[in-house]
LUMPANU-944183 format. One line per 5 residues: number of its first residue (from 1); their letters; for each residue x, y, z of N, C-alpha, C. Coordinates in steps of 0.1 Angstrom, whole numbers, plus 5000, padded with zeros to 4 digits. Layout:
<rovos>
NUM) A) X/Y/Z/X/Y/Z/X/Y/Z ~ ... $
</rovos>
This chain:
<rovos>
1) MADTA) 4589/4793/4666/4599/4790/4676/4613/4791/4670 ~ 4614/4787/4658/4627/4788/4651/4632/4802/4650 ~ 4622/4811/4647/4626/4825/4645/4630/4831/4659 ~ 4623/4827/4669/4626/4832/4683/4640/4828/4687 ~ 4644/4815/4684/4657/4810/4688/4668/4817/4680 $
6) ADGPP) 4664/4820/4667/4674/4827/4659/4676/4842/4663 ~ 4666/4848/4668/4667/4862/4672/4674/4864/4685 ~ 4674/4854/4693/4680/4855/4706/4677/4844/4716 ~ 4681/4844/4728/4678/4834/4737/4663/4832/4740 ~ 4659/4821/4745/4645/4819/4748/4640/4828/4759 $
11) QDATN) 4628/4832/4758/4622/4841/4768/4622/4836/4782 ~ 4620/4823/4783/4620/4817/4796/4634/4818/4803 ~ 4644/4816/4795/4658/4817/4800/4661/4831/4804 ~ 4658/4841/4796/4660/4855/4800/4652/4859/4812 ~ 4640/4853/4813/4632/4856/4825/4639/4850/4838 $
16) SVAML) 4645/4838/4836/4652/4832/4847/4664/4840/4852 ~ 4671/4846/4842/4683/4855/4845/4678/4867/4853 ~ 4667/4873/4848/4661/4885/4855/4657/4881/4869 ~ 4651/4869/4870/4646/4865/4884/4658/4863/4893 ~ 4668/4857/4888/4680/4855/4897/4686/4868/4901 $
21) DRMAQ) 4687/4877/4892/4693/4891/4895/4684/4898/4905 ~ 4671/4897/4903/4662/4903/4913/4663/4898/4927 ~ 4664/4884/4928/4665/4878/4941/4679/4882/4947 ~ 4689/4882/4939/4703/4886/4944/4702/4901/4949 ~ 4696/4910/4942/4695/4923/4946/4687/4925/4959 $
26) ELEDG) 4676/4917/4961/4668/4917/4973/4676/4913/4985 ~ 4684/4902/4983/4693/4897/4993/4704/4908/4997 ~ 4709/4914/4987/4719/4925/4989/4713/4936/4998 ~ 4701/4940/4994/4694/4951/5001/4691/4947/5015 ~ 4689/4934/5017/4685/4929/5031/4698/4926/5039 $
31) GKLFD) 4710/4928/5033/4722/4926/5041/4727/4911/5040 ~ 4720/4903/5033/4724/4889/5032/4733/4887/5020 ~ 4745/4892/5021/4754/4893/5010/4760/4880/5005 ~ 4762/4871/5014/4768/4858/5010/4758/4850/5002 ~ 4745/4851/5006/4735/4844/4998/4733/4851/4985 $
36) AVRYR) 4735/4864/4984/4733/4871/4972/4744/4867/4962 ~ 4756/4864/4967/4767/4860/4958/4763/4847/4951 ~ 4756/4838/4958/4752/4825/4953/4743/4827/4941 ~ 4734/4836/4942/4724/4839/4931/4731/4846/4920 ~ 4741/4855/4923/4748/4862/4912/4757/4851/4904 $
41) ERSLL) 4762/4842/4911/4770/4831/4905/4761/4823/4895 ~ 4749/4819/4900/4740/4812/4892/4735/4820/4880 ~ 4733/4833/4882/4729/4842/4871/4741/4843/4860 ~ 4753/4843/4865/4765/4844/4856/4766/4831/4848 ~ 4764/4820/4854/4765/4807/4847/4754/4806/4836 $
46) LRKEL) 4743/4810/4839/4732/4810/4830/4734/4820/4818 ~ 4740/4831/4821/4743/4841/4811/4753/4835/4801 ~ 4763/4828/4806/4773/4821/4797/4766/4812/4788 ~ 4757/4804/4792/4750/4795/4784/4741/4802/4773 ~ 4735/4813/4777/4726/4820/4768/4733/4829/4758 $
51) FGIYS) 4743/4837/4763/4749/4847/4755/4763/4844/4750 ~ 4770/4834/4756/4784/4831/4753/4793/4837/4763 ~ 4804/4831/4765/4814/4835/4775/4820/4849/4773 ~ 4821/4853/4760/4827/4865/4758/4817/4877/4754 ~ 4805/4875/4758/4795/4885/4756/4796/4896/4766 $
56) DEVAE) 4790/4908/4762/4790/4919/4771/4781/4916/4783 ~ 4771/4909/4782/4762/4905/4793/4770/4897/4804 ~ 4778/4888/4799/4786/4880/4808/4797/4889/4815 ~ 4803/4897/4807/4814/4906/4812/4809/4915/4823 ~ 4797/4921/4821/4791/4930/4830/4788/4923/4843 $
61) AAQHM) 4782/4911/4842/4779/4903/4854/4791/4899/4862 ~ 4802/4895/4854/4814/4890/4860/4821/4902/4868 ~ 4820/4913/4862/4826/4925/4869/4819/4928/4882 ~ 4806/4928/4881/4798/4931/4893/4801/4920/4904 ~ 4802/4908/4900/4804/4897/4910/4818/4898/4916 $
66) TLMCN) 4828/4901/4908/4841/4902/4913/4842/4913/4924 ~ 4836/4924/4921/4836/4935/4931/4829/4931/4944 ~ 4818/4924/4942/4810/4920/4953/4818/4909/4961 ~ 4825/4900/4955/4832/4890/4962/4843/4896/4970 ~ 4850/4906/4964/4861/4913/4972/4856/4921/4984 $
71) TLAMH) 4845/4928/4981/4839/4936/4992/4835/4927/5004 ~ 4828/4917/5001/4823/4908/5011/4834/4900/5018 ~ 4844/4896/5010/4855/4889/5016/4863/4897/5026 ~ 4865/4910/5024/4872/4918/5033/4863/4920/5046 ~ 4850/4921/5044/4841/4922/5055/4842/4909/5064 $
76) FLREE) 4842/4897/5057/4844/4885/5065/4858/4884/5071 ~ 4868/4890/5065/4881/4889/5070/4882/4897/5083 ~ 4875/4908/5084/4874/4916/5096/4867/4909/5107 ~ 4857/4900/5103/4850/4892/5113/4857/4879/5116 ~ 4868/4877/5110/4876/4864/5112/4869/4852/5107 $
81) RWDAA) 4861/4854/5097/4854/4842/5090/4863/4838/5079 ~ 4873/4831/5082/4884/4828/5073/4880/4820/5061 ~ 4872/4809/5063/4869/4801/5051/4860/4808/5041 ~ 4850/4816/5046/4841/4823/5037/4849/4834/5029 ~ 4858/4840/5036/4866/4851/5030/4875/4845/5019 $
86) LELLQ) 4881/4834/5022/4890/4828/5012/4882/4822/5000 ~ 4871/4817/5002/4862/4812/4991/4859/4823/4982 ~ 4855/4834/4987/4851/4845/4979/4863/4851/4971 ~ 4874/4852/4977/4886/4858/4970/4890/4848/4959 ~ 4889/4835/4961/4893/4826/4951/4883/4827/4939 $
91) KGEIL) 4871/4829/4942/4861/4832/4931/4865/4844/4923 ~ 4869/4855/4930/4874/4866/4923/4886/4864/4915 ~ 4895/4856/4920/4908/4852/4913/4904/4845/4900 ~ 4895/4835/4900/4891/4828/4888/4884/4837/4878 ~ 4876/4846/4883/4869/4855/4873/4878/4865/4866 $
96) TEPHG) 4889/4867/4872/4898/4877/4866/4911/4871/4859 ~ 4910/4858/4857/4921/4851/4850/4923/4857/4836 ~ 4935/4857/4830/4938/4864/4817/4929/4859/4806 ~ 4925/4847/4805/4917/4842/4794/4903/4839/4798 ~ 4898/4846/4808/4884/4844/4813/4874/4853/4805 $
101) CLRNR) 4863/4855/4811/4852/4862/4805/4853/4877/4805 ~ 4863/4883/4812/4865/4897/4812/4875/4901/4801 ~ 4870/4905/4790/4878/4908/4778/4884/4922/4778 ~ 4878/4931/4786/4883/4945/4787/4896/4944/4796 ~ 4907/4946/4790/4920/4944/4797/4922/4953/4809 $
106) PVRTR) 4920/4966/4807/4921/4975/4818/4912/4972/4830 ~ 4900/4968/4827/4890/4965/4837/4895/4952/4844 ~ 4899/4942/4836/4903/4929/4842/4916/4931/4851 ~ 4925/4939/4846/4938/4942/4853/4935/4948/4866 ~ 4926/4958/4866/4923/4966/4878/4916/4956/4889 $
111) LRSVT) 4907/4948/4884/4900/4939/4893/4909/4928/4898 ~ 4918/4924/4890/4927/4913/4894/4937/4918/4904 ~ 4942/4930/4902/4951/4936/4912/4945/4938/4926 ~ 4932/4942/4925/4925/4943/4938/4923/4930/4945 ~ 4920/4920/4937/4918/4906/4943/4931/4901/4948 $
116) LNNLG) 4942/4902/4941/4955/4897/4945/4959/4904/4958 ~ 4957/4917/4958/4960/4925/4970/4953/4920/4982 ~ 4940/4918/4980/4931/4913/4992/4935/4899/4996 ~ 4939/4890/4986/4945/4877/4990/4957/4878/4998 ~ 4966/4888/4995/4977/4891/5003/4974/4895/5017 $
121) CFFKS) 4964/4903/5018/4959/4907/5032/4954/4895/5039 ~ 4947/4886/5032/4941/4874/5039/4952/4866/5045 ~ 4962/4863/5037/4973/4854/5041/4982/4861/5052 ~ 4983/4874/5051/4990/4881/5061/4983/4879/5075 ~ 4970/4881/5075/4962/4879/5087/4963/4865/5092 $
126) RGKLH) 4966/4855/5084/4967/4841/5088/4981/4838/5092 ~ 4990/4848/5091/5004/4845/5095/5012/4839/5084 ~ 5007/4837/5072/5015/4831/5061/5021/4843/5053 ~ 5032/4848/5059/5038/4860/5053/5044/4858/5039 ~ 5051/4847/5037/5057/4845/5024/5046/4844/5013 $
131) TALQY) 5035/4837/5016/5024/4836/5006/5018/4849/5004 ~ 5016/4857/5015/5010/4870/5014/5019/4879/5005 ~ 5032/4878/5007/5042/4886/4999/5041/4883/4984 ~ 5040/4870/4981/5039/4866/4967/5026/4872/4960 ~ 5015/4872/4967/5003/4878/4961/5005/4893/4960 $
136) MQKAL) 5010/4900/4970/5012/4914/4969/5022/4918/4958 ~ 5032/4911/4956/5041/4914/4945/5035/4912/4931 ~ 5026/4902/4930/5019/4900/4918/5010/4912/4915 ~ 5003/4916/4925/4995/4928/4924/5003/4940/4920 ~ 5014/4942/4925/5023/4953/4922/5027/4953/4908 $
141) KLEAR) 5031/4941/4903/5035/4940/4889/5024/4944/4879 ~ 5011/4940/4882/5000/4943/4874/4998/4958/4875 ~ 4999/4964/4886/4996/4979/4888/5007/4987/4880 ~ 5019/4982/4880/5030/4989/4873/5028/4989/4858 ~ 5021/4979/4853/5018/4979/4838/5005/4985/4835 $
146) AAICD) 4996/4988/4845/4983/4993/4842/4984/5008/4840 ~ 4976/5014/4831/4975/5028/4829/4968/5034/4841 ~ 4957/5028/4846/4949/5032/4857/4948/5021/4867 ~ 4951/5023/4880/4949/5013/4890/4944/5020/4903 ~ 4939/5012/4912/4932/5018/4923/4941/5024/4933 $
151) NPAGT) 4951/5016/4938/4958/5021/4950/4972/5015/4950 ~ 4981/5019/4941/4995/5013/4941/5003/5017/4953 ~ 5000/5029/4959/5007/5033/4971/5003/5023/4983 ~ 4990/5020/4983/4986/5010/4993/4992/4997/4992 ~ 4994/4992/4980/5001/4979/4978/5016/4980/4983 $
156) HLNIC) 5022/4991/4980/5036/4993/4985/5036/4993/5001 ~ 5026/4999/5007/5026/4999/5021/5023/4985/5027 ~ 5014/4978/5020/5011/4964/5025/5024/4955/5024 ~ 5032/4957/5013/5044/4949/5012/5054/4954/5022 ~ 5054/4967/5025/5063/4972/5036/5060/4965/5049 $
161) AILSQ) 5047/4964/5052/5043/4958/5065/5047/4943/5066 ~ 5046/4936/5055/5050/4922/5055/5065/4920/5056 ~ 5072/4928/5048/5087/4927/5049/5092/4931/5063 ~ 5085/4940/5069/5089/4944/5083/5088/4933/5092 ~ 5076/4925/5091/5074/4914/5099/5084/4903/5097 $
166) LGKHS) 5089/4902/5084/5099/4892/5081/5113/4897/5085 ~ 5114/4909/5090/5127/4914/5094/5136/4920/5083 ~ 5130/4922/5072/5137/4928/5060/5134/4943/5060 ~ 5140/4950/5069/5137/4964/5071/5142/4974/5061 ~ 5153/4970/5055/5158/4979/5044/5149/4978/5032 $
171) QAAEH) 5144/4966/5028/5135/4965/5017/5121/4971/5021 ~ 5117/4970/5033/5105/4975/5038/5105/4991/5037 ~ 5116/4996/5041/5118/5011/5040/5117/5016/5025 ~ 5123/5008/5016/5122/5012/5002/5108/5012/4997 ~ 5100/5003/5001/5086/5002/4996/5078/5014/5003 $
176) ARCAL) 5081/5017/5015/5075/5029/5021/5078/5042/5014 ~ 5091/5042/5010/5096/5054/5002/5089/5055/4989 ~ 5087/5044/4982/5079/5044/4969/5065/5048/4971 ~ 5059/5044/4982/5045/5048/4985/5044/5063/4987 ~ 5054/5069/4994/5055/5083/4997/5056/5091/4983 $
181) SLLRE) 5064/5086/4975/5066/5092/4962/5053/5092/4954 ~ 5046/5081/4953/5033/5080/4946/5022/5089/4952 ~ 5022/5089/4965/5012/5097/4972/5014/5112/4970 ~ 5027/5116/4971/5030/5131/4969/5026/5135/4955 ~ 5029/5126/4945/5025/5129/4931/5010/5130/4929 $
186) EIANK) 5003/5120/4936/4988/5120/4935/4982/5133/4941 ~ 4987/5137/4953/4983/5150/4959/4985/5162/4950 ~ 4997/5162/4945/5001/5173/4936/4992/5174/4924 ~ 4989/5163/4918/4980/5162/4906/4966/5167/4910 ~ 4961/5163/4921/4947/5167/4925/4947/5181/4929 $
191) KALQQ) 4957/5186/4935/4957/5201/4938/4958/5209/4925 ~ 4966/5204/4915/4966/5211/4902/4953/5211/4895 ~ 4946/5200/4896/4932/5199/4890/4923/5209/4897 ~ 4924/5210/4911/4916/5219/4918/4919/5233/4914 ~ 4931/5237/4912/4935/5250/4908/4930/5253/4894 $
196) QQQQQ) 4930/5243/4885/4925/5245/4872/4910/5248/4872 ~ 4903/5240/4880/4889/5242/4881/4885/5256/4887 ~ 4893/5261/4897/4891/5274/4902/4894/5285/4892 ~ 4904/5283/4884/4908/5293/4873/4897/5293/4863 ~ 4891/5282/4859/4880/5282/4850/4868/5289/4855 $
201) QQQQQ) 4865/5287/4868/4854/5294/4874/4856/5309/4874 ~ 4869/5313/4877/4872/5328/4878/4870/5334/4864 ~ 4875/5326/4853/4874/5331/4840/4859/5332/4835 ~ 4851/5323/4840/4837/5323/4836/4830/5336/4843 ~ 4834/5338/4856/4829/5349/4863/4833/5362/4857 $
206) AAGGA) 4846/5363/4852/4851/5375/4846/4845/5378/4833 ~ 4842/5367/4825/4835/5369/4812/4821/5373/4814 ~ 4815/5371/4825/4801/5374/4828/4791/5365/4822 ~ 4796/5354/4816/4787/5345/4810/4782/5334/4819 ~ 4787/5333/4831/4783/5322/4840/4776/5328/4851 $
211) GAGAG) 4764/5323/4854/4756/5327/4865/4761/5322/4878 ~ 4753/5325/4889/4756/5320/4902/4756/5305/4903 ~ 4746/5299/4895/4745/5284/4895/4758/5278/4890 ~ 4763/5283/4879/4775/5277/4873/4787/5279/4883 ~ 4788/5290/4889/4798/5293/4898/4798/5283/4910 $
216) GAGAG) 4785/5280/4914/4784/5271/4925/4788/5257/4922 ~ 4785/5253/4909/4789/5240/4905/4804/5239/4904 ~ 4811/5249/4899/4825/5249/4899/4831/5248/4913 ~ 4826/5255/4922/4831/5255/4936/4829/5241/4942 ~ 4817/5235/4938/4815/5221/4943/4825/5211/4938 $
221) AAAGA) 4828/5212/4925/4838/5203/4919/4851/5205/4925 ~ 4855/5218/4927/4868/5220/4934/4869/5215/4948 ~ 4858/5216/4955/4857/5211/4969/4859/5196/4968 ~ 4852/5189/4958/4853/5175/4957/4868/5170/4955 ~ 4875/5178/4946/4889/5174/4943/4897/5176/4956 $
226) GGDAS) 4894/5186/4963/4902/5189/4976/4899/5177/4986 ~ 4887/5172/4986/4884/5161/4995/4892/5149/4991 ~ 4894/5146/4978/4902/5135/4974/4916/5136/4979 ~ 4921/5148/4977/4935/5151/4981/4936/5149/4996 ~ 4926/5152/5004/4927/5150/5018/4927/5135/5022 $
231) DATSV) 4920/5127/5014/4921/5113/5016/4935/5108/5014 ~ 4941/5113/5003/4955/5109/5000/4964/5113/5011 ~ 4961/5125/5017/4970/5130/5028/4969/5121/5040 ~ 4957/5115/5043/4956/5106/5054/4965/5094/5052 ~ 4966/5088/5040/4975/5077/5037/4989/5082/5038 $
236) LAIAY) 4991/5095/5034/5005/5100/5034/5010/5100/5048 ~ 5002/5103/5058/5007/5103/5072/5011/5089/5076 ~ 5003/5079/5072/5006/5065/5075/5019/5061/5068 ~ 5021/5065/5056/5033/5062/5048/5045/5068/5055 ~ 5044/5080/5059/5056/5086/5066/5058/5079/5079 $
241) YNYGV) 5048/5075/5086/5049/5068/5099/5056/5055/5097 ~ 5052/5047/5087/5058/5034/5084/5072/5035/5080 ~ 5075/5046/5072/5089/5048/5068/5098/5051/5081 ~ 5092/5059/5090/5099/5062/5102/5102/5049/5111 ~ 5092/5040/5111/5094/5028/5119/5105/5019/5113 $
246) ELEFM) 5106/5018/5100/5116/5010/5094/5130/5017/5096 ~ 5131/5030/5095/5143/5037/5097/5148/5035/5112 ~ 5138/5034/5121/5142/5031/5135/5148/5017/5136 ~ 5142/5008/5130/5147/4994/5130/5162/4994/5125 ~ 5165/5002/5115/5178/5003/5109/5187/5012/5117 $
251) KKFGR) 5183/5017/5129/5191/5025/5138/5194/5039/5132 ~ 5186/5043/5122/5187/5056/5116/5178/5066/5123 ~ 5180/5069/5135/5171/5076/5144/5168/5091/5139 ~ 5179/5097/5134/5177/5111/5129/5167/5112/5118 ~ 5169/5103/5108/5160/5103/5097/5146/5098/5101 $
256) ALEAY) 5145/5089/5110/5132/5084/5115/5125/5095/5122 ~ 5132/5104/5129/5126/5115/5136/5120/5125/5125 ~ 5127/5127/5114/5122/5136/5104/5109/5130/5098 ~ 5109/5116/5095/5097/5110/5090/5085/5111/5099 ~ 5088/5109/5112/5077/5111/5122/5071/5125/5122 $
261) REAVE) 5080/5135/5121/5075/5149/5121/5066/5151/5109 ~ 5070/5146/5097/5061/5147/5086/5048/5140/5088 ~ 5049/5128/5094/5036/5121/5097/5027/5129/5106 ~ 5033/5134/5117/5025/5142/5126/5019/5154/5119 ~ 5026/5161/5111/5021/5173/5104/5010/5169/5095 $
266) ASTRD) 5011/5158/5087/5001/5154/5078/4988/5150/5086 ~ 4990/5142/5096/4979/5137/5104/4972/5148/5111 ~ 4979/5158/5117/4973/5169/5123/4965/5178/5114 ~ 4970/5180/5102/4964/5188/5092/4951/5181/5087 ~ 4951/5168/5086/4940/5161/5080/4930/5156/5091 $
271) LGAEH) 4935/5151/5102/4926/5144/5112/4925/5152/5125 ~ 4934/5162/5127/4933/5169/5140/4943/5165/5150 ~ 4947/5174/5158/4958/5171/5168/4954/5161/5178 ~ 4941/5160/5181/4936/5151/5192/4932/5137/5187 ~ 4933/5135/5174/4929/5122/5168/4939/5111/5174 $
276) PLTQG) 4934/5099/5177/4943/5089/5182/4955/5085/5173 ~ 4953/5086/5160/4964/5083/5151/4975/5094/5152 ~ 4971/5106/5153/4980/5117/5155/4988/5116/5168 ~ 4980/5113/5179/4986/5111/5192/4997/5099/5192 ~ 4993/5088/5186/5003/5077/5185/5015/5081/5177 $
281) MLRAM) 5014/5089/5167/5025/5094/5159/5034/5103/5167 ~ 5027/5112/5176/5035/5121/5184/5043/5113/5194 ~ 5038/5102/5200/5045/5094/5209/5057/5087/5202 ~ 5055/5083/5190/5066/5076/5183/5077/5087/5180 ~ 5073/5099/5177/5083/5110/5174/5091/5113/5187 $
286) DDAQV) 5084/5113/5199/5091/5116/5211/5101/5105/5214 ~ 5097/5092/5212/5106/5081/5214/5118/5082/5205 ~ 5115/5085/5192/5126/5087/5183/5136/5098/5187 ~ 5131/5109/5192/5139/5120/5197/5149/5115/5208 ~ 5143/5107/5217/5152/5102/5228/5162/5093/5223 $
291) AADKQ) 5159/5084/5213/5168/5075/5207/5179/5082/5199 ~ 5175/5093/5192/5184/5101/5184/5194/5108/5193 ~ 5189/5113/5205/5198/5120/5214/5208/5110/5220 ~ 5204/5098/5223/5213/5088/5229/5223/5084/5219 ~ 5219/5082/5206/5228/5079/5196/5239/5090/5193 $
296) AAQRA) 5234/5102/5194/5243/5114/5192/5253/5114/5203 ~ 5249/5111/5216/5258/5112/5227/5268/5100/5226 ~ 5264/5089/5222/5273/5077/5220/5283/5080/5210 ~ 5279/5086/5199/5289/5090/5188/5299/5100/5193 ~ 5294/5110/5201/5303/5120/5206/5313/5114/5215 $
301) RLQAR) 5309/5104/5224/5319/5097/5233/5329/5089/5225 ~ 5324/5083/5214/5333/5075/5206/5343/5083/5199 ~ 5339/5095/5194/5348/5104/5188/5359/5109/5198 ~ 5354/5112/5210/5363/5117/5220/5374/5106/5223 ~ 5370/5093/5224/5380/5083/5226/5390/5082/5215 $
306) KAAHA) 5385/5082/5203/5394/5082/5191/5403/5093/5191 ~ 5399/5105/5195/5407/5117/5195/5418/5115/5206 ~ 5414/5109/5217/5424/5107/5228/5435/5097/5224 ~ 5431/5086/5217/5441/5076/5212/5450/5081/5201 ~ 5444/5091/5194/5452/5097/5183/5462/5108/5188 $
311) TPRSP) 5463/5111/5201/5472/5121/5206/5486/5117/5203 ~ 5494/5125/5197/5508/5121/5193/5517/5119/5205 ~ 5525/5109/5205/5535/5106/5216/5548/5112/5213 ~ 5557/5113/5223/5571/5118/5221/5578/5108/5212 ~ 5586/5113/5203/5593/5103/5193/5604/5096/5200 $
316) RSPRA) 5606/5083/5196/5617/5075/5201/5628/5074/5191 ~ 5640/5072/5196/5651/5070/5186/5650/5055/5180 ~ 5651/5054/5167/5650/5040/5162/5661/5031/5166 ~ 5658/5018/5167/5668/5009/5171/5674/5003/5158 ~ 5685/4996/5160/5692/4990/5148/5683/4978/5144 $
321) GGGKH) 5681/4977/5131/5672/4966/5126/5659/4971/5123 ~ 5655/4983/5129/5643/4989/5125/5631/4986/5133 ~ 5626/4996/5139/5613/4998/5145/5606/4986/5151 ~ 5593/4984/5145/5584/4974/5150/5590/4960/5150 ~ 5597/4957/5139/5603/4943/5137/5613/4941/5148 $
326) AAMAS) 5621/4951/5151/5631/4949/5161/5625/4947/5175 ~ 5615/4955/5178/5608/4954/5191/5602/4941/5192 ~ 5596/4935/5182/5590/4922/5182/5600/4912/5184 ~ 5612/4913/5178/5622/4903/5180/5627/4903/5194 ~ 5629/4916/5199/5634/4917/5213/5624/4911/5223 $
331) ASAAY) 5611/4913/5221/5601/4908/5230/5601/4893/5229 ~ 5603/4887/5217/5603/4873/5215/5615/4867/5222 ~ 5627/4874/5221/5639/4869/5228/5637/4869/5243 ~ 5631/4880/5248/5629/4881/5263/5620/4870/5267 ~ 5610/4867/5259/5600/4856/5263/5607/4843/5263 $
336) GKGRK) 5617/4841/5254/5624/4829/5253/5633/4827/5265 ~ 5640/4838/5269/5649/4838/5281/5641/4835/5294 ~ 5629/4841/5294/5621/4838/5306/5617/4824/5307 ~ 5614/4817/5296/5611/4803/5297/5623/4794/5301 ~ 5635/4798/5297/5647/4790/5301/5649/4791/5316 $
341) K) 5646/4802/5322/5648/4803/5336/5638/4794/5343 $
</rovos>
């Protein structure tokens, strides 16, 4: 028995871990995700006792559970099961704390930014905008320091939506602009990767060393990269639309119209002209066109009035004592005489 304990954890304990994992998996497969989380949590606690808090076994289980908590929490959020969603997100927040069981910093940072972002979405849906903004800003700081993160453009767009609701449209527009910059860079990188894969495929075919099978694999990889770029394009359309909305709030109708045009172009290219999202953006673009025309007409009338007031009058001979001061003194004197009468 002493040798068994020295070699590793007791067999009964490892069997218990395996049993808990198996029950959790069966519940996941059966769609009972909330119950599955309970078993995953028990399995994680038992792993800590058996292997130590900083072991690879614990880290792997914690990573799986954090992802599961976030996925299920957002599912509950859509169903408006507020308490269950918050409980799961708070579990994810604890699991991703800096001095917790996730020792791989890039993994922990990525999971924590996802959790903080989702907590921001939760509090936004509950109308607690300032709390939501704090969580989103924390997520954005983590993403700015991370070498790899899931969706920094999405975080900027979430912050944009919250600031817009708070009436801070100038700041909201800046976050939409940041999202656009990140998305354009992402699309450019993925297109460059796609072109590189296509060039490699052509070189293989020219060399004659690659058969049809290799060529097919290269084409498949290139198509996959193109699909990812298309996904980014969908978000790009939304980013342009949000930017246009904020510019409209700021009465910058001409620039808003340009943003809506870009949004419609991206949405049409990716989703089709008849898609509801594209149609909504078209309506917004039409409204912005009307507003821009009205603004241009108002400016034209204002310039015409200024030009009329600026028309030079016939010169008068100056009075003794000088111009405006003399006229003011004369008017004051006349007013005084009038009062005496």
